[in-house]
C-alpha positions in Angstrom: -16.8 6.6 -4.4 -14.8 8.7 -7.1 -11.7 7.0 -8.2 -9.3 9.7 -6.8 -10.9 9.6 -3.4 -10.7 5.8 -3.4 -7.0 5.8 -4.2 -6.3 8.3 -1.5 -8.1 6.4 1.0 -6.3 3.3 0.2 -2.9 5.2 0.3 -3.7 6.3 3.8 -4.5 2.7 4.7 -1.3 1.5 3.5 0.7 4.2 5.4 -1.2 3.2 8.8 -0.4 -0.4 8.1 3.3 0.3 7.2 3.8 2.7 10.2 2.0 0.1 12.7 4.8 -2.3 11.7 7.6 0.1 12.2 8.5 0.2 8.6 9.8 3.0 6.4 8.8 3.2 2.7 12.2 1.9 1.9 11.7 -0.9 4.0 8.3 -1.7 2.3 9.7 -1.4 -1.0 12.5 -3.8 -0.4 10.2 -6.4 1.2 7.7 -6.0 -1.7 10.1 -5.8 -4.5 9.0 -2.4 -5.3 11.0 0.8 -5.4 10.4 3.4 -2.8 9.0 5.7 -5.4 6.4 3.4 -6.3 5.4 3.0 -2.6 5.1 6.8 -2.3 3.1 7.1 -5.4 0.6 4.6 -4.0 0.5 6.0 -0.6 -0.2 9.6 -2.2 -3.1 8.1 -4.4 -1.2 8.7 -7.8 -0.8 5.1 -8.5 -3.5 2.5 -8.9 -2.0 -0.5 -7.9 -2.6 -4.1 -9.6 -4.0 -7.1 -8.0 -0.5 -8.6 -8.3 1.1 -5.4 -6.5 -1.8 -5.6 -3.8 -0.6 -9.1 -3.2 2.9 -8.3 -3.1 2.1 -5.5 -0.6 -0.1 -7.6 1.6 2.7 -10.5 1.6 5.3 -7.9 2.8 3.0 -6.6 5.5 2.2 -10.1 6.5 -1.6 -9.6 6.0 -4.2 -10.8 3.6 -5.3 -8.7 0.6 -8.7 -8.4 2.1 -7.1 -6.9 5.3 -5.0 -4.5 3.1 -7.9 -3.2 1.1 -10.3 -2.9 3.8 -10.7 0.9 3.6 -14.3 1.3 5.3 
């Protein structure tokens, strides 16, 4: 899979998980220690999150990193 397509697919996954929990981008940003713009960029596929950032997002969503990155 091409990098850009993978990042977009992950962004869509993050949106789905966030919305399932009734969270706004601002809510997720606050819970994960990120700023809202960072969440926006990840969701749009413009930012390639690090493993540490993935861990913070997973903790904020109360799921495992494995579940977070499951984009099949």
